[in-house]
Backbone bond lengths (Angstrom), bond angles and torsions (degrees), N, CA, C in turn:
res aa  C-N    CA-C-N  psi(-1)  N-CA   C-N-CA  omega(-1)  CA-C   N-CA-C  phi
1 M - - - 1.449 - - 1.528 111.20 -
2 E 1.367 116.68 -42.60 1.461 119.93 179.20 1.523 110.90 -61.85
3 G 1.328 116.48 -36.20 1.464 120.49 178.75 1.520 111.41 -62.57
4 K 1.331 116.51 -40.68 1.466 120.53 179.10 1.525 110.77 -67.01
5 I 1.326 117.09 -37.71 1.470 120.76 178.92 1.527 109.83 -65.33
6 K 1.338 117.21 -41.87 1.464 120.40 178.06 1.526 110.88 -62.10
7 V 1.327 116.31 -42.50 1.467 120.36 178.75 1.524 110.06 -63.63
8 L 1.329 117.14 -43.12 1.469 120.47 178.85 1.527 111.32 -63.39
9 K 1.334 117.41 -41.92 1.468 120.63 177.60 1.522 110.63 -61.68
10 K 1.330 116.20 -43.42 1.460 121.14 179.77 1.530 110.56 -62.18
11 E 1.317 117.00 -43.64 1.468 120.98 178.81 1.526 111.15 -66.26
12 L 1.329 117.03 -36.73 1.465 120.60 177.85 1.527 110.44 -64.87
13 I 1.313 117.25 -42.05 1.467 120.87 177.67 1.524 110.01 -62.41
14 K 1.322 117.62 -43.60 1.464 120.71 177.69 1.523 110.70 -60.22
15 F 1.323 116.52 -42.09 1.464 120.21 179.29 1.526 110.69 -63.58
16 I 1.321 116.73 -43.21 1.471 120.41 -179.66 1.525 110.26 -63.30
17 V 1.336 117.39 -43.38 1.467 120.66 177.45 1.523 109.76 -60.14
18 F 1.328 117.01 -47.34 1.467 120.99 178.55 1.521 110.66 -59.24
19 F 1.317 116.84 -43.46 1.465 121.73 -178.84 1.529 110.82 -62.80
20 I 1.317 116.96 -45.73 1.470 120.92 -179.88 1.524 110.43 -63.63
21 I 1.338 117.24 -45.42 1.467 120.37 178.02 1.522 110.02 -58.64
22 S 1.319 116.89 -46.48 1.465 120.97 -178.71 1.516 111.74 -61.78
23 I 1.318 117.10 -46.12 1.466 120.96 -178.16 1.521 110.92 -65.76
24 L 1.325 117.14 -49.31 1.462 119.49 -178.04 1.519 111.83 -63.95
25 C 1.314 117.08 -41.75 1.460 119.15 -178.70 1.523 111.67 -71.60
26 A 1.312 117.74 -34.83 1.462 120.48 -177.59 1.522 112.63 -81.73
27 C 1.319 117.53 -36.39 1.464 120.70 -172.40 1.519 113.80 -96.16
28 S 1.299 117.84 -24.02 1.458 118.58 -177.21 1.524 109.67 -74.65
29 P 1.325 115.69 149.07 1.457 117.40 177.10 1.526 109.26 -63.90
30 H 1.306 116.23 130.62 1.453 118.80 176.83 1.523 110.23 -147.25
31 I 1.314 114.80 157.80 1.456 122.49 179.12 1.523 106.95 -115.00
32 M 1.320 116.87 119.80 1.455 121.36 -178.97 1.530 109.56 -73.25
33 V 1.327 116.13 130.49 1.460 122.08 176.34 1.520 109.12 -103.00
34 Y 1.337 116.55 -41.39 1.466 122.38 -177.87 1.517 107.88 -152.58
35 E 1.329 116.17 137.44 1.464 119.97 178.57 1.517 109.10 -144.99
36 N 1.333 115.88 127.18 1.452 122.84 175.41 1.518 106.20 -145.73
37 T 1.326 117.16 116.84 1.468 120.26 -173.21 1.521 113.12 -61.33
38 D 1.337 118.13 -24.57 1.461 120.20 179.32 1.524 113.12 -90.21
39 Q 1.339 117.30 -17.35 1.462 119.61 -174.31 1.516 114.10 -116.56
40 G 1.326 118.10 -33.89 1.457 119.94 -179.80 1.508 112.65 136.49
41 E 1.327 115.36 -162.17 1.460 122.06 -175.88 1.522 110.44 -142.79
42 V 1.329 114.37 155.21 1.458 122.80 167.55 1.516 104.77 -131.66
43 F 1.335 117.30 126.61 1.457 119.82 179.82 1.522 110.38 -147.41
44 I 1.331 114.77 162.56 1.460 121.74 179.10 1.518 107.50 -100.66
45 S 1.328 116.78 131.80 1.459 121.14 -175.65 1.528 110.52 -139.25
46 E 1.319 114.96 162.94 1.467 121.23 175.22 1.522 111.99 -112.88
47 A 1.330 118.29 -7.30 1.466 122.26 -177.03 1.523 109.76 -99.35
48 S 1.322 116.90 104.93 1.455 122.32 -177.16 1.524 111.42 -91.42
49 L 1.327 115.60 139.15 1.462 120.95 172.81 1.526 110.41 -95.48
50 Y 1.289 115.91 -1.28 1.452 122.09 -178.33 1.519 107.67 -115.21
51 D 1.313 117.43 -157.54 1.461 120.56 179.88 1.529 111.47 -99.60
52 A 1.309 116.83 31.15 1.464 121.21 -179.76 1.526 109.01 -70.98
53 V 1.324 116.18 109.66 1.464 121.22 -177.16 1.527 108.97 -115.51
54 P 1.343 117.10 118.70 1.465 119.74 178.24 1.526 110.26 -66.01
55 P 1.304 119.72 163.66 1.465 125.10 8.05 1.528 111.66 -84.82
56 F 1.346 114.18 150.92 1.458 122.14 176.75 1.521 109.18 -106.33
57 Q 1.321 116.64 168.87 1.463 121.65 176.89 1.529 108.98 -90.09
58 H 1.301 115.91 60.24 1.463 121.52 179.66 1.515 108.58 -118.79
59 P 1.306 118.30 151.48 1.464 126.79 -2.27 1.529 110.69 -70.36
60 V 1.310 114.54 154.40 1.458 120.39 -179.90 1.527 108.28 -137.37
61 K 1.313 115.26 140.21 1.462 120.71 179.16 1.523 108.20 -101.94
62 I 1.317 115.38 103.85 1.459 121.29 175.08 1.522 105.62 -116.07
63 P 1.330 117.59 115.03 1.462 119.94 -176.44 1.528 112.43 -57.27
64 K 1.317 115.11 150.37 1.464 121.61 178.82 1.529 110.67 -53.12
65 D 1.337 117.61 -41.74 1.469 120.68 -179.29 1.526 112.02 -60.74
66 T 1.324 117.17 -34.74 1.467 121.37 177.95 1.528 110.15 -69.65
67 I 1.331 116.64 -41.82 1.473 120.71 176.62 1.528 109.51 -61.87
68 V 1.338 116.77 -42.34 1.474 121.25 177.98 1.531 109.97 -57.42
69 K 1.330 117.58 -46.07 1.471 120.96 179.65 1.523 111.10 -60.72
70 M 1.333 116.87 -43.29 1.469 120.02 178.46 1.525 110.11 -61.08
71 M 1.329 116.12 -47.28 1.464 120.32 -176.94 1.527 111.37 -62.26
72 R 1.319 117.11 -36.63 1.471 120.80 179.52 1.530 112.11 -73.80
73 Q 1.321 118.08 -28.12 1.470 121.22 -178.35 1.523 112.97 -78.27
74 M 1.321 117.69 -23.15 1.468 119.42 -175.76 1.527 111.07 -75.55
75 K 1.321 114.67 125.76 1.466 122.51 178.67 1.521 107.86 -129.63
76 C 1.310 115.39 153.91 1.459 121.62 174.17 1.522 106.22 -136.44
77 E 1.310 115.60 110.85 1.459 121.86 -171.00 1.528 106.76 55.15
78 S 1.314 119.74 -123.09 1.470 120.30 -178.52 1.527 112.59 -96.01
79 Y 1.327 117.51 8.05 1.462 121.23 -173.83 1.522 112.37 -100.61
80 D 1.325 115.20 138.58 1.455 119.30 165.11 1.517 105.68 -71.27
81 I 1.323 117.65 134.53 1.461 119.43 -179.53 1.515 110.72 -68.88
82 F 1.321 116.49 -41.03 1.459 120.41 -179.32 1.518 109.79 -115.73
83 T 1.326 116.82 139.15 1.458 121.81 173.93 1.524 108.46 -80.43
84 E 1.322 117.13 163.14 1.469 120.19 178.17 1.537 112.00 -59.84
85 P 1.348 119.76 -42.63 1.475 118.15 176.33 1.537 112.42 -61.81
86 E 1.330 118.08 -36.80 1.467 120.68 177.26 1.525 110.59 -64.91
87 I 1.319 115.91 -42.31 1.465 119.76 178.37 1.524 109.75 -61.57
88 K 1.325 116.32 -45.96 1.469 121.08 179.97 1.527 111.20 -59.71
89 N 1.328 116.84 -43.27 1.466 120.91 -175.77 1.526 114.03 -78.45
90 F 1.326 118.28 -29.13 1.463 119.80 -169.43 1.526 116.20 -111.28
91 A 1.317 119.70 -21.56 1.473 120.30 -175.70 1.522 111.81 -58.85
92 G 1.306 117.55 -47.91 1.467 120.81 179.40 1.513 112.38 -64.60
93 E 1.330 116.79 -36.33 1.470 121.43 -179.63 1.532 110.79 -69.74
94 I 1.331 116.38 -38.69 1.468 119.96 177.28 1.528 109.61 -66.27
95 S 1.332 116.85 -42.10 1.464 120.87 176.50 1.528 110.55 -58.99
96 A 1.332 116.84 -44.93 1.475 121.30 178.69 1.525 111.10 -63.55
97 G 1.331 116.89 -39.55 1.464 120.96 178.90 1.518 112.18 -63.20
98 L 1.325 117.35 -41.08 1.465 120.64 179.29 1.528 111.50 -66.13
99 K 1.332 117.28 -29.96 1.474 120.71 176.31 1.527 111.43 -70.46
100 K 1.350 116.47 -28.70 1.471 121.06 -177.77 1.525 113.06 -91.61
101 A 1.328 116.61 -21.93 1.468 120.42 -176.91 1.526 110.23 -63.85
102 R 1.317 115.92 153.46 1.466 122.60 179.67 1.527 109.70 -113.48
103 K 1.308 116.33 177.30 1.470 121.84 -176.72 1.531 113.42 -58.22
104 N 1.329 117.58 -24.18 1.464 120.72 -178.25 1.529 112.83 -107.31
105 S 1.334 118.71 10.35 1.464 120.79 -178.64 1.525 110.54 -132.72
106 F 1.323 115.83 165.48 1.452 122.12 -179.43 1.520 108.54 -139.96
107 V 1.315 116.67 172.39 1.457 121.73 178.29 1.521 108.05 -93.57
108 S 1.314 115.83 129.55 1.457 121.85 176.43 1.527 107.30 -117.00
109 F 1.315 116.79 152.04 1.461 119.08 -178.20 1.516 110.31 -150.78
110 Y 1.315 114.74 157.07 1.457 119.49 162.72 1.507 107.46 -140.86
111 I 1.303 115.52 146.86 1.451 122.21 -178.74 1.517 107.71 -124.66
112 S 1.325 115.69 129.05 1.453 122.06 -177.56 1.519 109.07 -115.99
113 E 1.323 116.86 125.39 1.459 120.87 175.72 1.519 107.44 -82.85
114 Q 1.313 116.54 120.40 1.461 121.97 -168.89 1.530 114.05 -59.18
115 M 1.311 118.87 -46.43 1.462 120.31 -173.11 1.530 112.37 -67.11
116 L 1.311 117.59 -52.79 1.458 120.62 -176.45 1.520 112.57 -99.06
117 R 1.332 116.79 -9.20 1.462 123.03 177.38 1.517 112.87 62.37
118 Y 1.327 116.82 34.77 1.458 118.81 170.21 1.516 106.97 -68.40
119 I 1.291 117.52 145.78 1.458 120.00 178.14 1.520 108.81 -130.17
120 S 1.314 115.36 130.09 1.456 120.82 171.36 1.516 107.14 -128.14
121 G 1.295 116.71 156.39 1.456 118.80 -178.92 1.502 111.14 -164.93
122 G 1.320 114.98 174.18 1.447 118.90 -179.75 1.508 112.85 179.05
123 E 1.333 114.50 -161.52 1.458 122.67 -177.08 1.518 108.81 -128.90
124 I 1.331 115.30 147.65 1.459 121.51 176.45 1.518 107.57 -131.94
125 Y 1.329 115.99 131.15 1.457 119.22 175.52 1.524 109.64 -151.14
126 V 1.337 115.60 163.23 1.461 121.76 179.59 1.519 108.35 -116.00
127 K 1.336 115.49 127.16 1.460 121.23 179.01 1.523 108.07 -148.36
128 D 1.325 116.38 134.22 1.470 121.57 179.56 1.534 111.47 53.06
129 S 1.321 116.26 42.23 1.475 123.89 179.40 1.525 113.66 62.52
130 N 1.321 117.36 20.20 1.458 121.98 174.94 1.519 109.59 -115.44
131 V 1.336 115.38 138.30 1.461 120.70 173.11 1.521 106.04 -95.46
132 I 1.328 116.50 117.92 1.463 122.51 -177.64 1.524 108.66 -103.42
133 W 1.327 116.78 128.32 1.463 123.66 173.84 1.526 105.80 -115.05
134 F 1.311 117.36 119.76 1.462 121.41 178.00 1.519 108.07 -120.38
135 F 1.336 116.74 132.40 1.460 121.90 -179.51 1.519 109.85 -104.92
136 Y 1.319 115.36 131.86 1.464 122.00 -178.96 1.528 110.95 -64.32
137 P 1.326 116.62 158.22 1.465 119.91 175.17 1.525 110.36 -60.44
138 A 1.327 115.77 138.20 1.461 119.90 176.37 1.523 108.90 -72.13
139 S 1.296 116.05 142.91 1.456 120.70 177.45 1.512 108.88 -142.24
140 E 1.323 116.39 123.73 1.458 119.63 179.73 1.518 110.97 -60.38
141 L 1.336 117.67 -32.22 1.460 120.19 178.55 1.519 111.28 -68.88
142 Y 1.307 116.88 -26.62 1.464 121.10 179.88 1.519 110.32 -74.67
143 Q 1.316 116.20 -25.84 1.455 120.66 179.96 1.519 110.04 -83.74
144 R 1.321 116.12 154.16 1.467 120.87 -175.95 1.519 112.19 -99.36
145 S 1.287 118.35 19.42 1.449 121.72 -178.11 1.521 109.17 -142.36
146 P 1.338 117.40 146.75 1.463 118.48 175.42 1.530 111.57 -69.86
147 V 1.316 116.78 -16.22 1.455 121.23 177.88 1.525 107.80 -79.98
148 V 1.308 117.07 131.98 1.461 120.30 -178.14 1.526 109.14 -109.48
149 S 1.306 115.77 127.10 1.457 121.34 179.70 1.525 109.73 -73.90
150 D 1.326 117.32 128.21 1.463 120.77 176.05 1.520 110.29 -63.25
151 R 1.324 116.56 -32.19 1.467 120.71 177.61 1.521 109.81 -62.23
152 V 1.339 117.35 -45.55 1.464 121.36 -179.40 1.527 110.36 -66.59
153 K 1.321 117.88 -41.54 1.468 121.00 177.87 1.527 110.61 -58.85
154 C 1.305 116.02 -41.66 1.462 121.69 -177.61 1.527 111.86 -64.30
155 L 1.326 117.31 -31.15 1.464 121.39 -174.05 1.519 114.79 -76.20
156 S 1.304 118.20 -11.85 1.459 121.35 -173.76 1.527 112.45 -51.01
157 N 1.340 115.22 118.14 1.470 123.01 177.12 1.528 114.41 59.95
158 K 1.316 117.50 27.72 1.466 120.42 177.43 1.527 109.36 -84.59
159 K 1.326 115.06 146.77 1.462 121.57 179.58 1.527 108.21 -131.54
160 Y 1.327 116.17 131.75 1.458 122.61 179.03 1.522 108.03 -123.92
161 T 1.334 116.60 139.10 1.460 121.22 -178.15 1.524 109.78 -126.61
162 F 1.331 115.20 132.15 1.462 122.65 175.32 1.522 107.67 -122.63
163 T 1.324 117.57 138.27 1.460 121.28 178.83 1.524 109.75 -94.13
164 L 1.338 115.33 131.03 1.462 120.82 177.35 1.518 109.66 -80.40
165 T 1.316 115.44 142.43 1.458 120.83 173.50 1.520 108.03 -126.42
166 G 1.311 116.91 152.78 1.459 120.13 179.03 1.510 112.33 85.05
167 E 1.298 115.33 -173.72 1.469 122.46 -176.77 1.523 110.34 -95.09
168 Q 1.327 117.66 73.64 1.452 120.58 -178.46 1.523 112.84 -102.49
169 V 1.318 117.93 -10.90 1.460 120.46 -178.77 1.520 109.22 -83.16
170 I 1.324 116.44 128.62 1.456 121.48 177.51 1.518 108.02 -79.66
171 P 1.346 117.89 128.36 1.476 119.40 -179.17 1.522 112.19 -65.96
């Protein structure tokens, strides 16, 4: 009986996380940068699910090639966080989003793998010359498949920080 209660509590927490993500992403003011129903979205938002506290160093010009390098460097256990097709599709859009973001907003994204419909997502912002990537908690209810990606499970609440060098901040 205790095992069933633990499972129910765990599922309730997943549902609450999914509900909060859905409400904040749907109701908060945001500016769409890129949208593809089979691949995901990149948008600018002011409603953080993490501890992102403005002001940020936005707008910021980070070249697509720099975003590509960051995306390729991020690992979670033995998994690459981003696949090469995801990097190809999203690096330029994330760069464009950071150029449009303001001191009180950040870039939010979700990436959906078309075949199995795994979904991962998070927030990106620049503060104190650091580029912060935060990944939302994984939730099976948030995913569109009963199959759960080990890569997505691994990303839950992960935070990656890269330090900017040079004159990349737009005055």
